[in-house]
PQR file of N, CA, C, O and H, with PARSE charges and radii, in Angstrom:
ATOM      1  N   MET A   1     265.598 -61.954  37.263 -0.4000 1.5000
ATOM      2  CA  MET A   1     265.027 -60.657  36.963 -0.0000 2.0000
ATOM      3  C   MET A   1     264.208 -60.698  35.671  0.5500 1.7000
ATOM      4  O   MET A   1     263.906 -59.650  35.101 -0.5500 1.4000
ATOM      5  N   ARG A   2     263.856 -61.865  35.217 -0.4000 1.5000
ATOM      6  CA  ARG A   2     263.069 -61.964  33.990 -0.0000 2.0000
ATOM      7  C   ARG A   2     261.674 -61.405  34.195  0.5500 1.7000
ATOM      8  O   ARG A   2     261.055 -61.610  35.240 -0.5500 1.4000
ATOM      9  H   ARG A   2     264.102 -62.716  35.680  0.4000 1.0000
ATOM     10  N   GLY A   3     261.193 -60.705  33.197 -0.4000 1.5000
ATOM     11  CA  GLY A   3     259.842 -60.195  33.246 -0.0000 2.0000
ATOM     12  C   GLY A   3     259.670 -58.940  34.087  0.5500 1.7000
ATOM     13  O   GLY A   3     258.541 -58.579  34.419 -0.5500 1.4000
ATOM     14  H   GLY A   3     261.696 -60.538  32.349  0.4000 1.0000
ATOM     15  N   VAL A   4     260.740 -58.280  34.432 -0.4000 1.5000
ATOM     16  CA  VAL A   4     260.657 -57.071  35.246 -0.0000 2.0000
ATOM     17  C   VAL A   4     260.727 -55.855  34.333  0.5500 1.7000
ATOM     18  O   VAL A   4     261.592 -55.778  33.461 -0.5500 1.4000
ATOM     19  H   VAL A   4     261.656 -58.574  34.162  0.4000 1.0000
ATOM     20  N   ARG A   5     259.831 -54.919  34.530 -0.4000 1.5000
ATOM     21  CA  ARG A   5     259.829 -53.699  33.719 -0.0000 2.0000
ATOM     22  C   ARG A   5     261.004 -52.812  34.102  0.5500 1.7000
ATOM     23  O   ARG A   5     261.488 -52.853  35.233 -0.5500 1.4000
ATOM     24  H   ARG A   5     259.128 -54.981  35.239  0.4000 1.0000
ATOM     25  N   LYS A   6     261.451 -52.016  33.150 -0.4000 1.5000
ATOM     26  CA  LYS A   6     262.619 -51.167  33.372 -0.0000 2.0000
ATOM     27  C   LYS A   6     262.453 -50.218  34.548  0.5500 1.7000
ATOM     28  O   LYS A   6     263.413 -49.961  35.274 -0.5500 1.4000
ATOM     29  H   LYS A   6     261.058 -51.983  32.231  0.4000 1.0000
ATOM     30  N   GLU A   7     261.258 -49.697  34.744 -0.4000 1.5000
ATOM     31  CA  GLU A   7     261.055 -48.751  35.845 -0.0000 2.0000
ATOM     32  C   GLU A   7     261.091 -49.415  37.215  0.5500 1.7000
ATOM     33  O   GLU A   7     261.155 -48.725  38.233 -0.5500 1.4000
ATOM     34  H   GLU A   7     260.478 -49.906  34.155  0.4000 1.0000
ATOM     35  N   HIS A   8     261.052 -50.761  37.257 -0.4000 1.5000
ATOM     36  CA  HIS A   8     261.095 -51.480  38.526 -0.0000 2.0000
ATOM     37  C   HIS A   8     262.453 -52.113  38.821  0.5500 1.7000
ATOM     38  O   HIS A   8     262.592 -52.828  39.813 -0.5500 1.4000
ATOM     39  H   HIS A   8     261.001 -51.321  36.430  0.4000 1.0000
ATOM     40  N   LEU A   9     263.450 -51.864  37.983 -0.4000 1.5000
ATOM     41  CA  LEU A   9     264.788 -52.412  38.220 -0.0000 2.0000
ATOM     42  C   LEU A   9     265.480 -51.640  39.342  0.5500 1.7000
ATOM     43  O   LEU A   9     265.215 -50.452  39.526 -0.5500 1.4000
ATOM     44  H   LEU A   9     263.337 -51.282  37.177  0.4000 1.0000
ATOM     45  N   PRO A  10     266.358 -52.298  40.088 -0.5600 1.5000
ATOM     46  CA  PRO A  10     267.102 -51.597  41.138  0.2800 2.0000
ATOM     47  C   PRO A  10     268.015 -50.530  40.539  0.5500 1.7000
ATOM     48  O   PRO A  10     268.512 -50.687  39.424 -0.5500 1.4000
ATOM     49  N   GLU A  11     268.230 -49.463  41.270 -0.4000 1.5000
ATOM     50  CA  GLU A  11     269.090 -48.369  40.813 -0.0000 2.0000
ATOM     51  C   GLU A  11     270.144 -48.047  41.856  0.5500 1.7000
ATOM     52  O   GLU A  11     269.983 -48.327  43.044 -0.5500 1.4000
ATOM     53  H   GLU A  11     267.826 -49.335  42.175  0.4000 1.0000
ATOM     54  N   LYS A  12     271.237 -47.445  41.373 -0.4000 1.5000
ATOM     55  CA  LYS A  12     272.304 -46.925  42.229 -0.0000 2.0000
ATOM     56  C   LYS A  12     272.707 -45.566  41.701  0.5500 1.7000
ATOM     57  O   LYS A  12     272.344 -45.193  40.586 -0.5500 1.4000
ATOM     58  H   LYS A  12     271.368 -47.218  40.408  0.4000 1.0000
ATOM     59  N   ILE A  13     273.458 -44.824  42.502 -0.4000 1.5000
ATOM     60  CA  ILE A  13     273.998 -43.534  42.098 -0.0000 2.0000
ATOM     61  C   ILE A  13     275.477 -43.715  41.775  0.5500 1.7000
ATOM     62  O   ILE A  13     276.224 -44.282  42.571 -0.5500 1.4000
ATOM     63  H   ILE A  13     273.753 -45.127  43.408  0.4000 1.0000
ATOM     64  N   CYS A  14     275.894 -43.237  40.618 -0.4000 1.5000
ATOM     65  CA  CYS A  14     277.294 -43.344  40.195 -0.0000 2.0000
ATOM     66  C   CYS A  14     278.165 -42.469  41.091  0.5500 1.7000
ATOM     67  O   CYS A  14     277.827 -41.316  41.356 -0.5500 1.4000
ATOM     68  H   CYS A  14     275.287 -42.776  39.971  0.4000 1.0000
ATOM     69  N   LEU A  15     279.286 -43.017  41.557 -0.4000 1.5000
ATOM     70  CA  LEU A  15     280.179 -42.272  42.440 -0.0000 2.0000
ATOM     71  C   LEU A  15     280.957 -41.183  41.714  0.5500 1.7000
ATOM     72  O   LEU A  15     281.417 -40.235  42.350 -0.5500 1.4000
ATOM     73  H   LEU A  15     279.561 -43.954  41.342  0.4000 1.0000
ATOM     74  N   ALA A  16     281.115 -41.292  40.404 -0.4000 1.5000
ATOM     75  CA  ALA A  16     281.891 -40.313  39.645 -0.0000 2.0000
ATOM     76  C   ALA A  16     281.035 -39.146  39.154  0.5500 1.7000
ATOM     77  O   ALA A  16     281.414 -37.987  39.320 -0.5500 1.4000
ATOM     78  H   ALA A  16     280.742 -42.062  39.887  0.4000 1.0000
ATOM     79  N   CYS A  17     279.887 -39.447  38.552 -0.4000 1.5000
ATOM     80  CA  CYS A  17     279.078 -38.378  37.946 -0.0000 2.0000
ATOM     81  C   CYS A  17     277.836 -38.025  38.749  0.5500 1.7000
ATOM     82  O   CYS A  17     277.239 -36.973  38.520 -0.5500 1.4000
ATOM     83  H   CYS A  17     279.579 -40.389  38.417  0.4000 1.0000
ATOM     84  N   GLY A  18     277.431 -38.881  39.690 -0.4000 1.5000
ATOM     85  CA  GLY A  18     276.288 -38.593  40.546 -0.0000 2.0000
ATOM     86  C   GLY A  18     274.933 -38.885  39.931  0.5500 1.7000
ATOM     87  O   GLY A  18     273.904 -38.590  40.538 -0.5500 1.4000
ATOM     88  H   GLY A  18     277.916 -39.735  39.876  0.4000 1.0000
ATOM     89  N   ARG A  19     274.914 -39.462  38.731 -0.4000 1.5000
ATOM     90  CA  ARG A  19     273.640 -39.777  38.077 -0.0000 2.0000
ATOM     91  C   ARG A  19     273.193 -41.189  38.437  0.5500 1.7000
ATOM     92  O   ARG A  19     274.029 -42.061  38.678 -0.5500 1.4000
ATOM     93  H   ARG A  19     275.750 -39.703  38.238  0.4000 1.0000
ATOM     94  N   PRO A  20     271.878 -41.423  38.475 -0.5600 1.5000
ATOM     95  CA  PRO A  20     271.386 -42.772  38.763  0.2800 2.0000
ATOM     96  C   PRO A  20     271.559 -43.687  37.548  0.5500 1.7000
ATOM     97  O   PRO A  20     271.446 -43.247  36.404 -0.5500 1.4000
ATOM     98  N   PHE A  21     271.834 -44.960  37.815 -0.4000 1.5000
ATOM     99  CA  PHE A  21     271.885 -45.945  36.743 -0.0000 2.0000
ATOM    100  C   PHE A  21     271.197 -47.210  37.220  0.5500 1.7000
ATOM    101  O   PHE A  21     271.194 -47.518  38.412 -0.5500 1.4000
ATOM    102  H   PHE A  21     271.926 -45.317  38.744  0.4000 1.0000
ATOM    103  N   ALA A  22     270.613 -47.940  36.278 -0.4000 1.5000
ATOM    104  CA  ALA A  22     269.804 -49.108  36.603 -0.0000 2.0000
ATOM    105  C   ALA A  22     270.604 -50.396  36.443  0.5500 1.7000
ATOM    106  O   ALA A  22     271.652 -50.428  35.798 -0.5500 1.4000
ATOM    107  H   ALA A  22     270.615 -47.690  35.310  0.4000 1.0000
ATOM    108  N   TRP A  23     270.078 -51.448  37.047 -0.4000 1.5000
ATOM    109  CA  TRP A  23     270.644 -52.786  36.974 -0.0000 2.0000
ATOM    110  C   TRP A  23     270.747 -53.229  35.523  0.5500 1.7000
ATOM    111  O   TRP A  23     269.872 -52.934  34.709 -0.5500 1.4000
ATOM    112  H   TRP A  23     269.227 -51.422  37.570  0.4000 1.0000
ATOM    113  N   ARG A  24     271.829 -53.941  35.206 -0.4000 1.5000
ATOM    114  CA  ARG A  24     272.010 -54.523  33.883 -0.0000 2.0000
ATOM    115  C   ARG A  24     272.291 -56.009  34.023  0.5500 1.7000
ATOM    116  O   ARG A  24     272.831 -56.465  35.031 -0.5500 1.4000
ATOM    117  H   ARG A  24     272.540 -54.181  35.867  0.4000 1.0000
ATOM    118  N   LYS A  25     271.916 -56.749  32.999 -0.4000 1.5000
ATOM    119  CA  LYS A  25     272.110 -58.205  33.021 -0.0000 2.0000
ATOM    120  C   LYS A  25     273.583 -58.575  33.240  0.5500 1.7000
ATOM    121  O   LYS A  25     273.881 -59.535  33.952 -0.5500 1.4000
ATOM    122  H   LYS A  25     271.478 -56.378  32.181  0.4000 1.0000
ATOM    123  N   LYS A  26     274.510 -57.812  32.626 -0.4000 1.5000
ATOM    124  CA  LYS A  26     275.933 -58.152  32.766 -0.0000 2.0000
ATOM    125  C   LYS A  26     276.449 -57.934  34.187  0.5500 1.7000
ATOM    126  O   LYS A  26     277.514 -58.444  34.533 -0.5500 1.4000
ATOM    127  H   LYS A  26     274.268 -57.033  32.048  0.4000 1.0000
ATOM    128  N   TRP A  27     275.718 -57.186  35.018 -0.4000 1.5000
ATOM    129  CA  TRP A  27     276.105 -56.950  36.402 -0.0000 2.0000
ATOM    130  C   TRP A  27     275.382 -57.897  37.360  0.5500 1.7000
ATOM    131  O   TRP A  27     275.453 -57.707  38.574 -0.5500 1.4000
ATOM    132  H   TRP A  27     274.853 -56.771  34.736  0.4000 1.0000
ATOM    133  N   GLU A  28     274.700 -58.894  36.849 -0.4000 1.5000
ATOM    134  CA  GLU A  28     273.847 -59.757  37.656 -0.0000 2.0000
ATOM    135  C   GLU A  28     274.587 -60.407  38.827  0.5500 1.7000
ATOM    136  O   GLU A  28     274.067 -60.422  39.943 -0.5500 1.4000
ATOM    137  H   GLU A  28     274.643 -59.048  35.862  0.4000 1.0000
ATOM    138  N   ARG A  29     275.765 -60.933  38.601 -0.4000 1.5000
ATOM    139  CA  ARG A  29     276.506 -61.640  39.657 -0.0000 2.0000
ATOM    140  C   ARG A  29     277.243 -60.702  40.600  0.5500 1.7000
ATOM    141  O   ARG A  29     277.598 -61.100  41.709 -0.5500 1.4000
ATOM    142  H   ARG A  29     276.188 -60.920  37.695  0.4000 1.0000
ATOM    143  N   ASP A  30     277.480 -59.472  40.183 -0.4000 1.5000
ATOM    144  CA  ASP A  30     278.354 -58.569  40.937 -0.0000 2.0000
ATOM    145  C   ASP A  30     277.679 -57.232  41.272  0.5500 1.7000
ATOM    146  O   ASP A  30     278.375 -56.233  41.453 -0.5500 1.4000
ATOM    147  H   ASP A  30     277.192 -59.148  39.282  0.4000 1.0000
ATOM    148  N   TRP A  31     276.363 -57.187  41.357 -0.4000 1.5000
ATOM    149  CA  TRP A  31     275.631 -55.932  41.544 -0.0000 2.0000
ATOM    150  C   TRP A  31     276.032 -55.202  42.825  0.5500 1.7000
ATOM    151  O   TRP A  31     276.027 -53.972  42.847 -0.5500 1.4000
ATOM    152  H   TRP A  31     275.798 -57.998  41.210  0.4000 1.0000
ATOM    153  N   GLU A  32     276.376 -55.916  43.879 -0.4000 1.5000
ATOM    154  CA  GLU A  32     276.756 -55.277  45.134 -0.0000 2.0000
ATOM    155  C   GLU A  32     278.037 -54.461  44.992  0.5500 1.7000
ATOM    156  O   GLU A  32     278.220 -53.470  45.699 -0.5500 1.4000
ATOM    157  H   GLU A  32     276.381 -56.916  43.862  0.4000 1.0000
ATOM    158  N   ASN A  33     278.919 -54.864  44.088 -0.4000 1.5000
ATOM    159  CA  ASN A  33     280.216 -54.196  43.927 -0.0000 2.0000
ATOM    160  C   ASN A  33     280.245 -53.156  42.816  0.5500 1.7000
ATOM    161  O   ASN A  33     281.253 -52.465  42.663 -0.5500 1.4000
ATOM    162  H   ASN A  33     278.771 -55.669  43.513  0.4000 1.0000
ATOM    163  N   VAL A  34     279.186 -53.019  42.042 -0.4000 1.5000
ATOM    164  CA  VAL A  34     279.146 -52.043  40.956 -0.0000 2.0000
ATOM    165  C   VAL A  34     279.001 -50.652  41.558  0.5500 1.7000
ATOM    166  O   VAL A  34     278.087 -50.409  42.347 -0.5500 1.4000
ATOM    167  H   VAL A  34     278.368 -53.580  42.166  0.4000 1.0000
ATOM    168  N   LYS A  35     279.905 -49.727  41.188 -0.4000 1.5000
ATOM    169  CA  LYS A  35     279.894 -48.386  41.760 -0.0000 2.0000
ATOM    170  C   LYS A  35     279.803 -47.284  40.714  0.5500 1.7000
ATOM    171  O   LYS A  35     279.444 -46.150  41.030 -0.5500 1.4000
ATOM    172  H   LYS A  35     280.647 -49.924  40.547  0.4000 1.0000
ATOM    173  N   PHE A  36     280.131 -47.619  39.462 -0.4000 1.5000
ATOM    174  CA  PHE A  36     280.166 -46.612  38.402 -0.0000 2.0000
ATOM    175  C   PHE A  36     279.236 -47.010  37.263  0.5500 1.7000
ATOM    176  O   PHE A  36     279.028 -48.197  37.015 -0.5500 1.4000
ATOM    177  H   PHE A  36     280.423 -48.540  39.205  0.4000 1.0000
ATOM    178  N   CYS A  37     278.683 -46.031  36.578 -0.4000 1.5000
ATOM    179  CA  CYS A  37     277.710 -46.293  35.513 -0.0000 2.0000
ATOM    180  C   CYS A  37     278.365 -46.674  34.197  0.5500 1.7000
ATOM    181  O   CYS A  37     277.706 -47.252  33.333 -0.5500 1.4000
ATOM    182  H   CYS A  37     278.853 -45.066  36.780  0.4000 1.0000
ATOM    183  N   SER A  38     279.650 -46.367  34.019 -0.4000 1.5000
ATOM    184  CA  SER A  38     280.306 -46.647  32.743 -0.0000 2.0000
ATOM    185  C   SER A  38     281.814 -46.762  32.941  0.5500 1.7000
ATOM    186  O   SER A  38     282.346 -46.444  34.004 -0.5500 1.4000
ATOM    187  H   SER A  38     280.186 -45.897  34.720  0.4000 1.0000
ATOM    188  N   TYR A  39     282.487 -47.225  31.891 -0.4000 1.5000
ATOM    189  CA  TYR A  39     283.951 -47.297  31.928 -0.0000 2.0000
ATOM    190  C   TYR A  39     284.553 -45.893  32.018  0.5500 1.7000
ATOM    191  O   TYR A  39     285.565 -45.696  32.689 -0.5500 1.4000
ATOM    192  H   TYR A  39     282.056 -47.484  31.027  0.4000 1.0000
ATOM    193  N   ALA A  40     283.942 -44.931  31.354 -0.4000 1.5000
ATOM    194  CA  ALA A  40     284.449 -43.553  31.387 -0.0000 2.0000
ATOM    195  C   ALA A  40     284.417 -42.993  32.808  0.5500 1.7000
ATOM    196  O   ALA A  40     285.371 -42.345  33.238 -0.5500 1.4000
ATOM    197  H   ALA A  40     283.119 -45.091  30.809  0.4000 1.0000
ATOM    198  N   CYS A  41     283.347 -43.235  33.527 -0.4000 1.5000
ATOM    199  CA  CYS A  41     283.259 -42.761  34.916 -0.0000 2.0000
ATOM    200  C   CYS A  41     284.254 -43.488  35.808  0.5500 1.7000
ATOM    201  O   CYS A  41     284.822 -42.881  36.717 -0.5500 1.4000
ATOM    202  H   CYS A  41     282.573 -43.762  33.177  0.4000 1.0000
ATOM    203  N   ARG A  42     284.473 -44.758  35.570 -0.4000 1.5000
ATOM    204  CA  ARG A  42     285.440 -45.497  36.368 -0.0000 2.0000
ATOM    205  C   ARG A  42     286.845 -44.963  36.147  0.5500 1.7000
ATOM    206  O   ARG A  42     287.608 -44.815  37.102 -0.5500 1.4000
ATOM    207  H   ARG A  42     284.012 -45.250  34.832  0.4000 1.0000
ATOM    208  N   ARG A  43     287.198 -44.671  34.893 -0.4000 1.5000
ATOM    209  CA  ARG A  43     288.525 -44.096  34.605 -0.0000 2.0000
ATOM    210  C   ARG A  43     288.672 -42.707  35.202  0.5500 1.7000
ATOM    211  O   ARG A  43     289.731 -42.378  35.738 -0.5500 1.4000
ATOM    212  H   ARG A  43     286.578 -44.791  34.118  0.4000 1.0000
ATOM    213  N   ARG A  44     287.641 -41.892  35.123 -0.4000 1.5000
ATOM    214  CA  ARG A  44     287.692 -40.532  35.640 -0.0000 2.0000
ATOM    215  C   ARG A  44     287.875 -40.537  37.162  0.5500 1.7000
ATOM    216  O   ARG A  44     288.614 -39.708  37.693 -0.5500 1.4000
ATOM    217  H   ARG A  44     286.781 -42.160  34.688  0.4000 1.0000
ATOM    218  N   LYS A  45     287.228 -41.437  37.851 -0.4000 1.5000
ATOM    219  CA  LYS A  45     287.295 -41.508  39.307 -0.0000 2.0000
ATOM    220  C   LYS A  45     288.660 -41.993  39.792  0.5500 1.7000
ATOM    221  O   LYS A  45     289.162 -41.514  40.808 -0.5500 1.4000
ATOM    222  H   LYS A  45     286.628 -42.111  37.419  0.4000 1.0000
ATOM    223  N   SER A  46     289.260 -42.940  39.069 -0.4000 1.5000
ATOM    224  CA  SER A  46     290.511 -43.531  39.527 -0.0000 2.0000
ATOM    225  C   SER A  46     291.727 -42.632  39.294  0.5500 1.7000
ATOM    226  O   SER A  46     292.759 -42.814  39.939 -0.5500 1.4000
ATOM    227  H   SER A  46     288.852 -43.328  38.243  0.4000 1.0000
ATOM    228  N   SER A  47     291.615 -41.667  38.382 -0.4000 1.5000
ATOM    229  CA  SER A  47     292.776 -40.809  38.120 -0.0000 2.0000
ATOM    230  C   SER A  47     292.741 -39.514  38.909  0.5500 1.7000
ATOM    231  O   SER A  47     293.651 -38.694  38.791 -0.5500 1.4000
ATOM    232  H   SER A  47     290.776 -41.519  37.858  0.4000 1.0000
TER
END
Protein backbone atom coordinates (compact mmCIF):
# COMPACT_ATOMS: atom_id res chain seq x y z
CA MET A 1 0.00 0.00 0.00
CA ARG A 2 2.99 2.31 -0.35
CA GLY A 3 2.37 5.53 -2.17
CA VAL A 4 -1.41 5.44 -1.82
CA ARG A 5 -3.20 8.66 -0.89
CA LYS A 6 -5.42 8.64 2.18
CA GLU A 7 -8.59 9.22 0.17
CA HIS A 8 -7.88 6.05 -1.85
CA LEU A 9 -7.41 3.67 1.10
CA PRO A 10 -10.01 0.94 1.65
CA GLU A 11 -12.71 1.73 4.22
CA LYS A 12 -15.09 -0.22 6.44
CA ILE A 13 -18.00 0.69 8.70
CA CYS A 14 -17.49 0.15 12.44
CA LEU A 15 -19.99 -2.34 13.87
CA ALA A 16 -20.23 -0.49 17.20
CA CYS A 17 -20.50 3.19 16.26
CA GLY A 18 -21.44 2.99 12.56
CA ARG A 19 -18.75 5.43 11.41
CA PRO A 20 -16.41 4.69 8.50
CA PHE A 21 -12.75 4.02 9.21
CA ALA A 22 -9.82 3.62 6.84
CA TRP A 23 -7.13 0.97 6.45
CA ARG A 24 -4.15 1.26 8.78
CA LYS A 25 -0.67 -0.18 8.44
CA LYS A 26 -1.04 -2.15 11.71
CA TRP A 27 -4.10 -3.93 10.23
CA GLU A 28 -2.23 -4.93 7.05
CA ARG A 29 -2.15 -8.70 7.73
CA ASP A 30 -5.61 -8.94 9.30
CA TRP A 31 -7.77 -6.40 7.38
CA GLU A 32 -10.47 -8.98 6.57
CA ASN A 33 -11.10 -9.59 10.28
CA VAL A 34 -11.05 -5.96 11.48
CA LYS A 35 -14.58 -4.97 12.54
CA PHE A 36 -14.17 -2.05 14.95
CA CYS A 37 -12.50 1.35 14.54
CA SER A 38 -10.97 1.46 18.03
CA TYR A 39 -10.44 -0.41 21.28
CA ALA A 40 -13.25 1.62 22.86
CA CYS A 41 -15.74 0.46 20.22
CA ARG A 42 -14.60 -3.13 20.59
CA ARG A 43 -15.13 -3.01 24.37
CA ARG A 44 -18.52 -1.32 23.99
CA LYS A 45 -19.74 -3.95 21.51
CA SER A 46 -18.62 -6.97 23.54
CA SER A 47 -20.33 -5.91 26.78
